[in-house]
Legacy VTK file of the C-alpha trace (Angstrom):
# vtk DataFile Version 3.0
C-alpha trace
ASCII
DATASET POLYDATA
POINTS 425 float
15.041 -13.443 21.577
15.683 -9.964 20.153
18.986 -11.063 18.613
17.411 -14.146 17.035
14.613 -12.036 15.548
17.075 -9.513 14.116
19.235 -12.209 12.534
16.243 -13.761 10.771
15.026 -10.349 9.582
18.423 -8.923 8.619
17.748 -9.016 4.872
14.396 -7.215 4.927
15.665 -4.570 7.392
18.771 -3.806 5.321
16.873 -3.879 2.014
14.308 -1.454 3.404
17.107 0.786 4.703
18.742 0.933 1.260
15.399 1.946 -0.217
15.111 4.651 2.460
18.552 5.952 1.465
17.370 6.355 -2.130
14.046 7.882 -1.078
15.609 10.485 1.247
18.283 11.414 -1.292
15.672 11.977 -3.997
13.513 13.999 -1.619
16.388 16.463 -1.157
18.044 16.380 -4.576
15.023 16.858 -6.838
14.110 20.334 -5.492
17.766 21.304 -5.995
17.637 20.087 -9.595
14.388 21.973 -10.193
16.026 25.157 -8.901
19.109 24.556 -11.069
17.015 24.463 -14.263
15.191 27.659 -13.329
12.055 26.128 -11.814
9.869 27.957 -9.316
8.901 27.105 -5.758
5.375 26.229 -6.910
6.787 23.738 -9.413
8.885 22.143 -6.690
5.742 21.937 -4.556
3.841 20.337 -7.436
6.441 17.580 -7.797
6.508 16.995 -4.035
2.705 16.893 -3.871
2.573 14.325 -6.682
4.865 12.038 -4.681
2.632 12.288 -1.602
-0.507 11.544 -3.624
1.195 8.589 -5.278
2.321 7.293 -1.893
-1.257 7.376 -0.623
-2.514 5.666 -3.778
0.100 2.935 -3.365
-1.010 2.355 0.217
-4.618 1.949 -0.917
-3.733 -0.701 -3.506
-0.874 -2.375 -1.671
-2.832 -4.913 0.384
-4.331 -6.711 -2.604
-1.021 -6.768 -4.466
0.986 -8.183 -1.545
-1.612 -10.861 -0.827
-1.750 -11.849 -4.500
1.960 -12.111 -5.374
3.680 -12.420 -1.970
6.071 -10.257 0.007
9.316 -10.907 -1.897
7.788 -10.342 -5.342
5.955 -7.230 -4.166
9.140 -5.716 -2.708
11.286 -6.697 -5.707
8.745 -5.389 -8.214
8.320 -2.066 -6.395
12.069 -1.531 -5.952
12.776 -2.497 -9.573
10.091 -0.110 -10.847
11.512 2.693 -8.703
15.020 2.070 -10.053
13.634 2.337 -13.600
11.773 5.567 -12.827
14.898 7.108 -11.299
16.798 6.577 -14.547
13.984 8.199 -16.554
14.655 11.524 -14.812
17.794 11.804 -16.944
15.825 11.883 -20.208
13.869 15.096 -19.720
13.749 18.368 -17.794
9.991 18.760 -18.164
8.318 19.521 -14.845
5.129 17.789 -15.997
7.099 14.644 -16.858
8.857 14.747 -13.489
5.510 15.183 -11.741
4.150 12.036 -13.390
7.312 10.117 -12.532
7.145 11.179 -8.880
3.503 10.095 -8.630
4.324 6.551 -9.745
7.500 6.596 -7.680
5.449 7.474 -4.601
3.125 4.537 -5.286
6.109 2.189 -5.723
7.801 3.362 -2.529
4.519 2.930 -0.635
4.300 -0.681 -1.838
7.914 -1.245 -0.890
7.643 0.133 2.648
4.242 -1.475 3.240
5.728 -4.860 2.337
8.649 -4.371 4.718
6.377 -3.222 7.573
3.981 -6.121 7.083
6.877 -8.628 6.972
8.350 -7.310 10.215
5.112 -6.988 12.160
3.700 -10.359 11.134
6.917 -12.220 11.958
8.009 -10.606 15.245
6.525 -11.661 18.576
4.761 -9.019 20.616
7.221 -9.446 23.521
10.086 -7.986 21.441
8.153 -6.011 18.825
9.062 -2.591 20.234
12.794 -3.285 20.285
12.887 -4.889 16.828
10.953 -1.973 15.318
13.317 0.379 17.140
16.343 -1.250 15.527
14.629 -0.965 12.151
13.920 2.725 12.787
17.516 3.346 13.920
18.888 1.815 10.712
16.439 3.855 8.616
17.356 7.018 10.539
21.049 6.393 9.946
20.348 5.988 6.229
18.415 9.279 6.229
21.492 11.051 7.628
23.778 9.241 5.172
21.534 10.300 2.288
22.203 13.979 3.024
25.953 13.365 2.903
25.340 11.488 -0.345
23.461 14.461 -1.829
26.110 16.953 -0.717
28.853 14.875 -2.360
27.073 14.529 -5.706
25.464 17.984 -5.940
27.647 18.946 -8.896
26.997 15.676 -10.778
23.254 14.948 -10.337
23.067 12.535 -13.278
25.749 10.324 -11.766
23.855 10.416 -8.465
20.684 9.170 -10.173
22.583 6.219 -11.627
23.989 5.322 -8.202
20.554 5.583 -6.564
19.152 3.228 -9.185
21.994 0.784 -8.451
21.274 1.012 -4.702
17.615 0.102 -5.268
18.625 -2.876 -7.414
21.065 -3.951 -4.680
18.124 -4.007 -2.261
16.290 -6.350 -4.640
19.272 -8.704 -4.880
19.747 -8.711 -1.120
16.143 -9.636 -0.401
15.888 -12.260 -3.139
19.008 -14.036 -1.865
17.805 -14.287 1.750
17.084 -17.635 3.388
14.416 -16.093 5.607
10.909 -17.341 4.960
8.440 -14.512 4.298
5.076 -14.475 6.073
2.271 -16.529 4.599
-0.101 -14.633 2.321
-3.753 -15.493 2.128
-7.053 -14.162 0.965
-8.827 -12.314 3.720
-11.918 -10.220 3.948
-11.555 -6.527 3.297
-10.626 -4.670 6.472
-12.500 -1.399 6.905
-11.147 1.708 8.528
-13.781 1.740 11.257
-12.705 -1.762 12.336
-9.109 -0.595 12.803
-10.326 2.517 14.628
-12.499 0.409 16.922
-9.551 -1.836 17.826
-6.751 0.753 18.174
-7.985 4.363 18.076
-4.862 5.665 19.805
-2.643 4.013 17.180
-4.687 5.519 14.330
-4.659 9.057 15.729
-1.009 8.661 16.721
0.015 7.613 13.207
-1.737 10.663 11.727
-0.255 13.034 14.310
3.219 11.505 13.883
3.198 12.096 10.124
1.933 15.658 10.526
4.378 16.567 13.321
7.504 15.106 11.691
6.806 16.577 8.250
5.926 19.960 9.736
9.152 20.013 11.747
11.248 19.172 8.687
9.467 21.972 6.817
9.342 24.807 9.355
12.694 24.394 11.099
14.844 25.228 8.026
12.412 27.989 7.016
12.487 29.602 10.476
16.285 29.382 10.677
16.650 30.911 7.222
14.316 33.796 8.117
16.427 34.419 11.232
19.551 34.753 9.086
21.167 31.428 9.912
23.530 30.102 7.247
22.894 27.025 5.129
25.530 24.824 6.752
24.287 25.693 10.243
20.722 24.990 9.189
21.787 21.573 7.880
23.427 20.889 11.247
20.214 21.784 13.085
18.198 19.436 10.840
20.759 16.719 11.530
20.107 17.220 15.262
16.501 16.083 14.713
17.761 12.830 13.191
20.431 12.406 15.843
17.730 12.715 18.499
15.826 9.987 16.700
18.812 7.660 16.873
19.398 8.420 20.553
15.805 7.954 21.728
14.618 5.120 19.487
16.121 2.156 21.351
15.208 3.332 24.898
11.652 4.001 23.720
11.437 0.596 22.043
12.714 -1.119 25.178
10.176 0.743 27.324
7.412 -0.114 24.858
7.996 -3.829 25.489
7.716 -3.384 29.262
4.707 -1.111 29.729
1.392 -0.133 28.234
2.486 1.626 25.061
-0.282 4.184 25.408
1.529 5.672 28.419
4.591 6.156 26.228
2.491 7.831 23.533
0.925 10.072 26.191
4.297 11.084 27.621
5.875 11.811 24.219
2.966 13.881 22.915
2.727 15.844 26.176
6.426 16.734 26.102
6.215 17.768 22.427
3.315 20.082 23.277
5.241 21.538 26.220
8.325 22.245 24.084
6.253 23.940 21.386
4.438 26.069 23.987
7.875 27.219 25.157
8.814 28.127 21.578
5.543 30.018 21.229
6.002 32.071 24.387
9.740 32.761 24.039
11.129 33.826 20.661
14.525 32.053 20.538
15.791 34.344 17.761
15.342 37.661 19.540
18.558 39.648 19.137
20.090 36.940 16.950
22.762 39.187 15.439
23.703 40.860 18.718
26.974 38.988 18.956
28.798 35.763 18.143
28.852 34.477 21.723
25.109 34.917 22.103
24.502 33.198 18.779
26.799 30.330 19.784
24.977 29.729 23.058
21.623 30.054 21.358
22.571 27.556 18.644
23.854 25.102 21.239
20.627 25.326 23.205
18.501 25.122 20.058
20.411 22.061 18.857
19.821 20.248 22.145
16.109 21.123 22.086
15.782 19.931 18.488
17.517 16.662 19.395
14.967 16.092 22.159
12.110 17.106 19.856
13.287 14.709 17.141
13.766 11.965 19.708
10.177 12.380 20.868
8.510 12.835 17.467
10.172 10.277 15.187
9.638 7.134 17.342
5.901 7.855 17.712
5.034 5.986 14.513
6.785 2.744 15.461
5.258 2.854 18.966
1.774 3.316 17.475
2.338 0.430 15.055
3.501 -1.843 17.889
0.434 -0.848 19.928
-1.915 -1.605 17.026
-0.452 -5.083 16.522
-1.092 -6.011 20.157
-4.662 -6.781 19.093
-3.503 -9.593 16.738
-5.237 -8.301 13.581
-6.820 -10.688 11.103
-4.739 -9.189 8.270
-1.287 -7.879 9.191
-0.750 -6.604 5.655
-3.969 -4.578 5.775
-3.160 -3.066 9.166
0.419 -2.137 8.184
-0.780 -0.549 4.956
-3.612 1.348 6.640
-1.261 2.809 9.257
1.230 3.772 6.556
-1.579 5.451 4.605
-2.723 7.333 7.710
0.859 8.461 8.375
1.130 9.686 4.767
-2.183 11.536 5.101
-0.830 13.267 8.203
2.396 14.182 6.423
0.320 15.921 3.752
-2.105 17.533 6.212
0.532 19.123 8.467
2.284 21.413 5.945
-1.036 22.038 4.172
-2.648 23.329 7.372
0.346 25.577 7.980
0.112 27.102 4.487
-3.664 27.640 4.803
-3.630 29.176 8.279
-0.428 31.230 7.918
-2.239 34.292 6.467
-4.563 34.242 9.505
-2.280 33.314 12.404
0.956 34.803 11.098
4.486 33.591 11.827
3.379 31.593 14.891
1.174 29.296 12.795
3.574 26.294 12.912
3.724 26.518 16.701
-0.073 26.556 17.000
-0.418 23.604 14.611
2.150 21.442 16.415
0.674 22.292 19.814
-2.800 21.371 18.563
-1.641 18.063 17.062
0.445 16.877 19.994
-2.018 18.229 22.566
-4.959 16.494 20.898
-3.083 13.193 20.825
-2.133 13.558 24.504
-5.703 14.376 25.580
-7.235 11.537 23.557
-4.690 9.006 24.838
-5.330 10.116 28.422
-9.068 9.725 27.816
-8.623 6.188 26.455
-6.488 5.231 29.448
-9.139 6.658 31.786
-11.892 4.714 30.022
-9.841 1.519 30.164
-9.300 1.965 33.889
-12.924 2.957 34.528
-14.335 -0.165 32.873
-11.435 -2.400 33.984
-10.374 -3.177 30.448
-6.932 -4.559 30.997
-4.287 -4.946 28.349
-3.758 -8.582 27.266
-1.048 -10.222 29.343
2.308 -10.767 27.650
2.761 -14.016 29.640
-0.229 -16.280 29.036
-1.017 -18.923 31.623
-1.110 -21.632 28.959
1.498 -21.560 26.217
0.269 -23.683 23.337
3.106 -22.918 20.941
6.472 -21.243 20.750
5.522 -19.759 17.366
3.997 -16.278 16.957
0.729 -17.843 15.853
-0.240 -21.419 16.725
-1.819 -23.398 13.933
-4.938 -25.510 14.296
-3.195 -28.800 14.988
-0.904 -27.302 17.624
-3.885 -25.928 19.526
-5.716 -29.266 19.773
-5.609 -31.236 23.071
-3.695 -34.478 23.270
-5.542 -37.738 22.516
-5.238 -38.926 26.091
-7.481 -36.065 27.218
-10.236 -36.804 24.675
-11.734 -39.733 26.606
LINES 1 426
425 0 1 2 3 4 5 6 7 8 9 10 11 12 13 14 15 16 17 18 19 20 21 22 23 24 25 26 27 28 29 30 31 32 33 34 35 36 37 38 39 40 41 42 43 44 45 46 47 48 49 50 51 52 53 54 55 56 57 58 59 60 61 62 63 64 65 66 67 68 69 70 71 72 73 74 75 76 77 78 79 80 81 82 83 84 85 86 87 88 89 90 91 92 93 94 95 96 97 98 99 100 101 102 103 104 105 106 107 108 109 110 111 112 113 114 115 116 117 118 119 120 121 122 123 124 125 126 127 128 129 130 131 132 133 134 135 136 137 138 139 140 141 142 143 144 145 146 147 148 149 150 151 152 153 154 155 156 157 158 159 160 161 162 163 164 165 166 167 168 169 170 171 172 173 174 175 176 177 178 179 180 181 182 183 184 185 186 187 188 189 190 191 192 193 194 195 196 197 198 199 200 201 202 203 204 205 206 207 208 209 210 211 212 213 214 215 216 217 218 219 220 221 222 223 224 225 226 227 228 229 230 231 232 233 234 235 236 237 238 239 240 241 242 243 244 245 246 247 248 249 250 251 252 253 254 255 256 257 258 259 260 261 262 263 264 265 266 267 268 269 270 271 272 273 274 275 276 277 278 279 280 281 282 283 284 285 286 287 288 289 290 291 292 293 294 295 296 297 298 299 300 301 302 303 304 305 306 307 308 309 310 311 312 313 314 315 316 317 318 319 320 321 322 323 324 325 326 327 328 329 330 331 332 333 334 335 336 337 338 339 340 341 342 343 344 345 346 347 348 349 350 351 352 353 354 355 356 357 358 359 360 361 362 363 364 365 366 367 368 369 370 371 372 373 374 375 376 377 378 379 380 381 382 383 384 385 386 387 388 389 390 391 392 393 394 395 396 397 398 399 400 401 402 403 404 405 406 407 408 409 410 411 412 413 414 415 416 417 418 419 420 421 422 423 424
């Protein structure tokens, strides 16, 4: 069943992965270009902040657009607009102009990824949802690693890189438009409110926020901490790669487990282990005596790389597990739920680094550790509470093997659910 689902969704998974390649490459290359033209760190932060705000704005408006024009048109329009905006970076070195471009690019990427998420989640059956989403995350993670190699290769020729990224986005459009897969049906539905999603899947909502905050904070503080400790640029890049490698290693086992157990237990275990690792970092400074000798540094780097691989393997899959858990409840609007969770993840990705920058003058160099412990610990405690409440009131998770199977489709239509004429007498 997993193989059949992947074959039918090959086009949307690969198209989304190509878009992720372009997104990750731009995320790394634009700050380098800003530095090369003499820009400041605050200007780089302004451009990055504009992208995050645009991403959130795109999530807010994405549901109506997808329902009005359909999944394929929404994806193609967003990817085509992004390809156009990428080329416009060549025409000016104005930071204000780049900020405006990144805002609209963030909105376009949000529409693109929301369409892909909604397509996957509305099409895949719950019995294999975790594994299919895991494969999607593995492909996206591989593209994120490839994007860094892409940036390193074209560092000296950034204009040529922009042209290639635009071509990659257009290739994603062609790939999706040529697919024989039938996209999910779009329809007008009532507006879904945040409190309705919270009432149905509070663990998924909090988990999506915590996942965005934890992942973005890790990608921000790890290179900064290594640089402050005197670690070289190439070694720092290797340590960041270990986070992504951990994601690739853990994603499939986690997805397989998610299809065989209550996903809240998996969320509880992951968040608890993240908190435990960060407590260890808080209590033991891993960079004490860093320059005392090569052998010590080598052993320390090896140990740090393994820990970062585990940390990345625990943190990155959280989002897909939370999404799979939310879709267990069979929402009325899959597009709305996918977009809401993406918006919540984006809000967390903005909140994490922002909290670190605000609290750093108060808590000092250990601020990132305190923030990550608070986020992962809060998610673990809340998930444990929800599991306790479910057990206390005997609220069982819906069975994955219903006693009466009325259809072999993900959602039975009205006529399929009606009894046979011979039973109507």
